[in-house]
Backbone bond lengths (Angstrom), bond angles and torsions (degrees), N, CA, C in turn:
res aa  C-N    CA-C-N  psi(-1)  N-CA   C-N-CA  omega(-1)  CA-C   N-CA-C  phi
1 M - - - 1.443 - - 1.519 110.87 -
2 K 1.357 117.44 -41.66 1.457 120.97 179.82 1.523 111.12 -64.05
3 K 1.335 116.25 -38.61 1.459 120.19 179.30 1.524 110.46 -63.99
4 N 1.319 117.51 -42.78 1.464 121.22 178.96 1.523 111.58 -63.97
5 T 1.320 116.17 -40.89 1.465 120.75 178.81 1.521 109.99 -65.03
6 L 1.321 116.51 -43.89 1.458 121.08 178.66 1.526 110.56 -63.59
7 L 1.318 117.49 -42.85 1.457 122.04 178.28 1.524 110.76 -61.54
8 L 1.318 116.88 -45.74 1.466 121.38 178.35 1.523 110.41 -61.17
9 F 1.320 117.31 -43.33 1.458 121.72 178.01 1.525 111.00 -59.90
10 C 1.333 117.32 -45.25 1.471 121.88 179.76 1.524 111.22 -63.01
11 I 1.323 117.44 -42.37 1.463 121.22 178.60 1.530 110.16 -62.23
12 L 1.323 116.78 -46.11 1.467 120.41 179.26 1.527 111.50 -63.95
13 L 1.316 117.21 -36.97 1.455 121.73 178.07 1.535 110.61 -63.75
14 V 1.321 116.98 -46.45 1.464 121.22 178.84 1.533 110.44 -61.94
15 I 1.312 117.26 -43.48 1.470 121.10 178.23 1.521 110.26 -61.15
16 N 1.321 117.44 -42.88 1.462 121.73 -179.83 1.527 111.47 -65.15
17 I 1.324 117.33 -44.87 1.470 121.08 178.93 1.515 110.24 -63.20
18 T 1.327 117.67 -44.20 1.460 121.27 178.26 1.515 110.80 -61.17
19 A 1.314 117.55 -43.06 1.467 121.04 179.69 1.521 111.18 -63.30
20 Q 1.337 117.42 -38.49 1.458 120.38 179.32 1.517 111.05 -67.97
21 N 1.311 117.99 -38.27 1.457 121.57 -179.23 1.522 112.02 -78.36
22 N 1.305 118.09 -15.81 1.450 122.27 -174.51 1.529 110.10 -115.31
23 R 1.305 116.49 48.83 1.452 120.69 178.33 1.520 109.49 -69.01
24 S 1.306 116.07 153.26 1.463 119.67 178.11 1.525 109.04 -70.43
25 A 1.318 115.80 155.55 1.460 121.08 177.06 1.525 110.20 -59.74
26 T 1.323 116.45 -37.19 1.469 120.78 178.75 1.514 110.84 -60.60
27 S 1.322 116.97 -44.41 1.459 121.85 179.37 1.527 111.22 -62.70
28 V 1.323 116.98 -45.04 1.466 121.81 179.40 1.529 109.84 -61.36
29 M 1.331 115.98 -45.08 1.467 120.21 -178.09 1.524 111.70 -69.30
30 D 1.324 118.05 -41.07 1.473 120.41 177.79 1.523 110.89 -58.34
31 E 1.327 116.02 -43.78 1.462 120.35 178.71 1.534 110.99 -63.46
32 A 1.328 116.48 -42.33 1.471 120.65 -179.88 1.528 111.00 -64.17
33 F 1.342 117.17 -44.07 1.471 119.83 179.67 1.524 111.23 -64.96
34 S 1.305 117.30 -39.39 1.467 121.17 178.61 1.530 110.33 -61.07
35 K 1.324 115.89 -46.87 1.465 121.01 179.66 1.531 110.67 -66.12
36 A 1.324 117.24 -40.88 1.474 121.41 -179.56 1.525 110.96 -62.11
37 K 1.319 116.92 -40.23 1.470 120.40 178.84 1.522 110.77 -66.31
38 K 1.326 116.96 -41.46 1.466 120.88 179.30 1.525 111.41 -65.09
39 E 1.330 116.26 -37.05 1.461 121.35 -174.31 1.528 113.40 -100.08
40 N 1.328 117.31 -0.02 1.466 123.06 -179.19 1.540 111.59 55.33
41 K 1.331 114.94 55.48 1.463 121.88 -179.01 1.520 109.60 -129.31
42 N 1.321 115.44 165.42 1.457 121.86 170.96 1.525 108.78 -89.67
43 V 1.317 115.94 165.42 1.463 121.94 -178.19 1.528 109.32 -107.97
44 F 1.315 115.83 122.83 1.462 122.93 177.37 1.529 106.02 -98.94
45 V 1.328 116.60 109.44 1.463 122.20 -177.07 1.527 108.15 -101.15
46 K 1.329 115.90 123.69 1.464 120.51 -179.40 1.522 109.59 -125.64
47 F 1.323 114.89 131.79 1.464 122.03 176.71 1.519 107.52 -98.98
48 S 1.321 115.77 132.78 1.447 121.19 -169.78 1.528 110.33 -145.12
49 A 1.321 116.24 172.50 1.472 122.85 173.97 1.520 108.21 -150.12
50 S 1.312 116.58 154.77 1.468 121.52 -175.85 1.533 112.47 -63.58
51 W 1.308 118.27 -27.69 1.460 122.23 -176.07 1.534 112.99 -89.62
52 C 1.326 117.64 -8.05 1.468 122.74 -169.53 1.532 112.01 -81.62
53 V 1.316 116.70 108.09 1.463 122.60 -179.79 1.527 110.76 -62.38
54 W 1.332 117.69 -43.21 1.468 120.41 -178.67 1.526 111.51 -69.03
55 C 1.326 117.60 -29.86 1.476 120.27 174.26 1.518 109.92 -63.74
56 K 1.322 115.83 -42.28 1.469 120.55 178.72 1.525 110.85 -66.39
57 K 1.339 116.70 -39.20 1.470 120.10 177.40 1.532 110.14 -62.06
58 M 1.327 116.76 -40.66 1.458 119.51 179.69 1.526 110.31 -65.79
59 D 1.334 116.85 -45.10 1.470 120.60 177.54 1.528 110.59 -59.02
60 N 1.323 116.40 -44.84 1.464 120.46 -179.65 1.527 111.35 -63.11
61 S 1.323 116.75 -38.41 1.466 120.41 179.35 1.520 111.13 -67.81
62 I 1.320 116.94 -47.56 1.466 121.27 -179.91 1.520 110.65 -62.32
63 N 1.333 117.47 -38.14 1.460 121.89 -177.12 1.518 114.16 -90.06
64 D 1.326 116.88 0.30 1.461 120.92 175.74 1.536 108.36 -61.69
65 T 1.313 116.84 144.35 1.470 120.12 -178.30 1.524 112.36 -57.90
66 V 1.307 117.82 -24.75 1.469 121.60 178.37 1.530 111.46 -69.35
67 C 1.330 117.54 -31.11 1.470 122.18 -172.19 1.523 114.91 -112.37
68 K 1.294 117.15 -27.93 1.464 122.19 -166.00 1.528 113.89 -52.92
69 K 1.311 117.92 -48.15 1.459 120.83 -177.01 1.529 111.20 -61.67
70 Q 1.317 117.36 -42.12 1.466 120.38 -179.52 1.532 111.15 -62.98
71 F 1.320 116.21 -42.34 1.470 119.35 178.88 1.526 110.81 -68.22
72 E 1.324 116.79 -44.62 1.467 119.56 -179.63 1.529 112.42 -65.20
73 D 1.342 117.39 -34.10 1.465 120.91 179.55 1.525 112.90 -71.81
74 N 1.329 117.27 -19.44 1.462 120.69 -172.97 1.521 115.72 -116.10
75 F 1.322 117.11 -19.27 1.462 119.84 -174.25 1.527 112.14 -135.89
76 V 1.306 114.18 150.93 1.457 122.37 164.08 1.520 104.47 -102.10
77 F 1.318 117.66 130.52 1.460 121.02 -177.67 1.522 111.52 -97.41
78 A 1.311 114.91 136.07 1.459 122.57 173.94 1.526 106.23 -125.79
79 T 1.321 117.00 110.02 1.461 121.18 178.89 1.519 108.23 -101.76
80 L 1.320 115.13 126.75 1.459 121.79 179.55 1.522 108.87 -117.37
81 I 1.320 115.68 133.80 1.465 121.71 -176.44 1.525 109.85 -95.33
82 V 1.330 115.05 128.59 1.468 123.36 179.42 1.533 108.87 -139.59
83 D 1.306 116.64 170.11 1.473 123.52 169.05 1.524 115.07 57.54
84 E 1.319 117.21 31.81 1.458 119.73 178.51 1.527 110.41 -73.70
85 K 1.307 115.82 153.94 1.459 122.03 174.16 1.533 108.39 -68.25
86 S 1.317 116.67 163.14 1.471 121.36 -172.36 1.533 113.75 -54.96
87 D 1.328 117.81 -37.79 1.464 119.48 -178.18 1.529 113.38 -76.30
88 K 1.339 117.39 -7.06 1.467 120.84 179.59 1.529 112.14 -125.60
89 K 1.309 117.44 17.26 1.472 121.57 179.02 1.521 111.71 -55.39
90 H 1.334 116.61 -29.76 1.461 121.06 -178.88 1.532 112.55 -63.62
91 L 1.329 117.99 -15.35 1.464 121.47 179.47 1.537 112.65 -80.21
92 E 1.326 116.86 -18.69 1.466 120.86 -175.50 1.529 111.54 -66.76
93 N 1.314 115.41 146.59 1.465 121.61 174.26 1.527 107.79 -87.88
94 Q 1.314 116.16 119.84 1.460 121.14 179.67 1.533 109.52 -59.34
95 G 1.315 115.97 129.53 1.459 121.70 178.35 1.520 114.14 92.37
96 A 1.322 118.08 -5.66 1.465 120.63 -178.93 1.522 111.84 -65.56
97 D 1.337 117.14 -36.70 1.468 120.58 178.55 1.519 111.87 -55.83
98 S 1.315 116.67 -42.05 1.464 119.55 -177.66 1.532 111.60 -69.48
99 L 1.329 117.54 -25.78 1.472 119.66 177.60 1.528 111.96 -73.02
100 I 1.313 117.07 -28.55 1.468 119.66 173.76 1.528 108.23 -62.55
101 L 1.316 116.37 -47.48 1.465 121.02 -178.65 1.519 112.41 -66.44
102 K 1.316 116.83 -36.13 1.465 121.30 -177.15 1.527 112.05 -61.20
103 Y 1.315 116.59 -33.25 1.455 120.58 -175.19 1.533 111.46 -116.00
104 N 1.310 116.48 60.11 1.469 124.37 168.85 1.521 116.83 75.83
105 G 1.301 118.43 -2.21 1.451 119.54 -179.00 1.516 112.19 -85.66
106 K 1.298 114.89 169.81 1.459 122.30 173.70 1.516 105.90 -119.45
107 R 1.274 117.19 157.96 1.452 120.36 -178.32 1.524 112.04 -59.70
108 N 1.305 116.79 -26.24 1.462 120.29 -179.66 1.527 111.53 -107.94
109 S 1.320 117.13 27.77 1.470 120.77 -178.28 1.522 112.38 -63.19
110 G 1.308 116.84 -27.91 1.455 121.11 -175.61 1.517 109.68 94.93
111 I 1.326 114.92 169.19 1.462 120.29 178.66 1.525 109.04 -135.24
112 P 1.309 119.19 153.38 1.449 124.87 2.96 1.523 111.39 -71.38
113 F 1.307 113.93 131.53 1.461 122.19 172.15 1.517 104.60 -106.37
114 W 1.332 118.13 138.17 1.453 119.41 -177.69 1.524 110.58 -150.55
115 Y 1.318 113.44 161.04 1.458 120.96 171.64 1.515 108.96 -156.07
116 I 1.330 114.24 166.10 1.462 120.64 -178.94 1.522 108.24 -120.02
117 L 1.335 115.09 129.13 1.459 122.60 -179.51 1.528 109.20 -116.40
118 N 1.324 115.60 152.92 1.458 117.26 171.16 1.526 108.36 -80.92
119 Q 1.313 116.97 -177.63 1.465 121.90 -175.59 1.528 113.06 -65.02
120 N 1.324 116.82 -18.56 1.461 121.26 -179.64 1.524 112.73 -98.86
121 G 1.314 117.15 6.70 1.460 121.05 177.98 1.515 114.66 85.03
122 E 1.324 117.47 13.30 1.465 120.36 178.15 1.525 109.67 -86.83
123 L 1.319 115.35 136.01 1.462 121.42 -177.34 1.527 110.67 -69.07
124 L 1.327 116.22 124.85 1.466 122.01 176.05 1.523 111.13 -101.59
125 A 1.326 116.68 -35.16 1.468 121.09 -177.97 1.521 108.55 -163.62
126 D 1.324 115.21 155.08 1.463 119.81 174.01 1.518 108.97 -132.53
127 C 1.299 115.88 -178.61 1.466 120.62 -173.16 1.526 113.94 -90.14
128 F 1.315 116.71 23.65 1.459 120.27 176.00 1.514 110.38 -105.13
129 Y 1.313 116.62 144.75 1.462 121.22 176.72 1.519 109.09 -143.61
130 T 1.314 114.94 154.08 1.455 120.73 179.10 1.520 108.44 -76.49
131 N 1.313 114.53 133.51 1.456 120.47 -175.52 1.517 108.01 -146.03
132 E 1.307 116.94 127.25 1.469 120.64 -178.82 1.522 112.85 -62.59
133 L 1.324 117.80 -17.31 1.460 121.34 178.80 1.525 112.84 -90.74
134 S 1.329 116.82 -3.67 1.460 121.07 -178.34 1.519 110.70 -69.30
135 K 1.322 114.30 170.33 1.456 120.30 177.18 1.523 109.90 -58.77
136 A 1.291 117.08 141.09 1.462 121.87 -175.42 1.526 112.95 -58.84
137 E 1.338 117.90 -34.12 1.463 119.47 -174.49 1.524 114.07 -71.48
138 D 1.321 118.36 -26.02 1.462 116.98 -178.43 1.526 113.98 -125.74
139 K 1.297 118.20 -17.61 1.461 123.12 178.82 1.532 113.06 53.34
140 K 1.327 116.97 25.87 1.464 120.16 177.73 1.515 109.11 -125.22
141 S 1.304 114.78 141.92 1.459 121.99 174.88 1.518 108.07 -119.50
142 M 1.315 115.81 155.00 1.451 119.80 176.18 1.524 108.79 -91.71
143 I 1.308 116.10 132.97 1.459 120.63 179.48 1.523 110.06 -72.20
144 G 1.329 117.88 -43.50 1.464 120.30 -174.27 1.506 109.14 59.75
145 C 1.317 117.36 -128.83 1.466 120.51 171.93 1.522 106.61 -87.43
146 P 1.323 117.61 113.18 1.466 119.50 -177.75 1.527 111.69 -59.36
147 A 1.322 115.60 132.34 1.459 120.56 178.29 1.532 110.19 -144.87
148 K 1.309 116.54 -53.51 1.460 120.84 179.26 1.524 109.29 -68.75
149 E 1.324 116.42 155.95 1.466 120.94 -174.01 1.529 113.15 -55.09
150 A 1.326 117.55 -46.27 1.471 120.04 -179.25 1.528 111.28 -64.40
151 E 1.326 116.93 -38.56 1.471 120.64 178.29 1.523 111.38 -64.32
152 V 1.321 115.83 -46.52 1.462 120.39 -179.02 1.524 110.46 -65.11
153 N 1.326 117.04 -41.78 1.464 120.11 177.99 1.525 111.11 -60.21
154 A 1.321 116.77 -43.35 1.466 120.61 178.38 1.527 110.31 -64.70
155 F 1.317 117.16 -40.95 1.468 122.19 178.66 1.533 110.60 -61.51
156 I 1.321 116.75 -44.59 1.467 121.37 179.34 1.529 110.11 -61.86
157 E 1.321 117.44 -41.38 1.477 120.48 177.55 1.529 110.78 -61.95
158 I 1.314 116.47 -39.52 1.471 120.92 177.39 1.526 110.14 -64.08
159 L 1.323 116.90 -43.96 1.468 120.37 178.62 1.531 110.86 -62.77
160 K 1.328 117.44 -37.48 1.472 120.78 177.13 1.525 110.91 -59.39
161 R 1.345 116.17 -40.82 1.472 121.23 -176.88 1.524 113.32 -77.71
162 T 1.315 117.66 -25.20 1.471 120.11 -169.62 1.528 114.05 -115.42
163 S 1.325 117.23 5.21 1.459 119.94 -178.20 1.525 110.09 -145.94
164 K 1.313 114.22 179.59 1.469 121.27 176.69 1.532 110.13 -113.00
165 I 1.314 116.44 26.34 1.461 120.63 -179.90 1.522 108.66 -69.16
166 N 1.322 116.48 130.09 1.469 120.06 -176.62 1.528 111.61 -76.44
167 T 1.307 115.78 166.93 1.469 122.70 -175.03 1.523 112.21 -59.51
168 T 1.318 117.16 -41.90 1.465 120.90 179.77 1.522 110.97 -61.28
169 D 1.325 116.21 -45.89 1.466 120.02 -179.62 1.528 111.81 -71.16
170 L 1.324 117.55 -33.08 1.463 119.88 175.07 1.529 110.54 -62.14
171 E 1.310 116.77 -37.17 1.462 120.08 178.09 1.527 110.99 -66.82
172 K 1.321 117.42 -38.23 1.471 120.89 176.07 1.525 110.31 -63.40
173 I 1.329 116.09 -41.36 1.467 120.79 178.01 1.531 109.88 -64.13
174 R 1.335 116.23 -42.04 1.471 120.81 178.03 1.526 110.38 -57.10
175 I 1.312 116.76 -49.21 1.472 121.11 -178.09 1.527 110.33 -62.32
176 R 1.329 117.47 -43.16 1.467 120.78 -178.99 1.522 111.54 -63.22
177 F 1.327 116.94 -44.98 1.461 119.08 -179.11 1.531 111.88 -71.27
178 R 1.331 118.47 -31.88 1.468 119.91 176.27 1.523 110.33 -63.84
179 A 1.331 117.21 -27.58 1.467 120.63 178.41 1.529 111.37 -63.86
180 N 1.328 118.04 -19.71 1.462 120.97 177.37 1.527 112.26 -66.62
181 D 1.328 116.80 -19.74 1.455 121.50 -178.06 1.520 112.20 -87.55
182 Y 1.312 116.75 -4.77 1.465 121.30 -176.99 1.527 109.94 -68.11
183 V 1.308 114.97 126.77 1.468 121.81 174.75 1.521 107.16 -122.46
184 P 1.341 117.00 116.26 1.468 118.21 -178.88 1.525 111.46 -64.06
185 K 1.317 115.01 145.94 1.478 120.09 177.94 1.517 109.16 -73.09
186 V 1.319 114.99 137.17 1.465 120.95 177.79 1.510 107.92 -85.49
187 K 1.309 116.24 130.26 1.481 120.42 -179.48 1.490 111.42 -93.72
């Protein structure tokens, strides 16, 4: 009897943990908007996946001690999981795919895909920028995790428009994100 009770408890625990980690995109966004209104901040929405190296680089850059306070003081973050491999599909937030499409993205935009919304859900900026090297038909490239000089410059301009981060701190953020482009020389 004790074994059955313990087994039932473990099953319920796993179901509960999975349910908490697999919140709907609507739930994640509602919570972010509520917090943004209370704190008078914009919402930085980032689409990510467990396998995505550039998503991890972006998280590491934002959470770096050089940048973290500026981002936390200006944004509420909402991370939505998409594009997981078959064995991790359970990690995805239901409805997140449609939010990519709602705000200028395409289903194959790639990740990290991100945009910044005001407290009322109005789009302030997205991760696209004009680039002379882009495809001729749209002349826009996706920044993703900013690393290359043009990407970082576009990202900094977006931060200027959507936050109160001062010039000195924007320069620190620029330097940190440019470090993402570093490729060590092979000997």
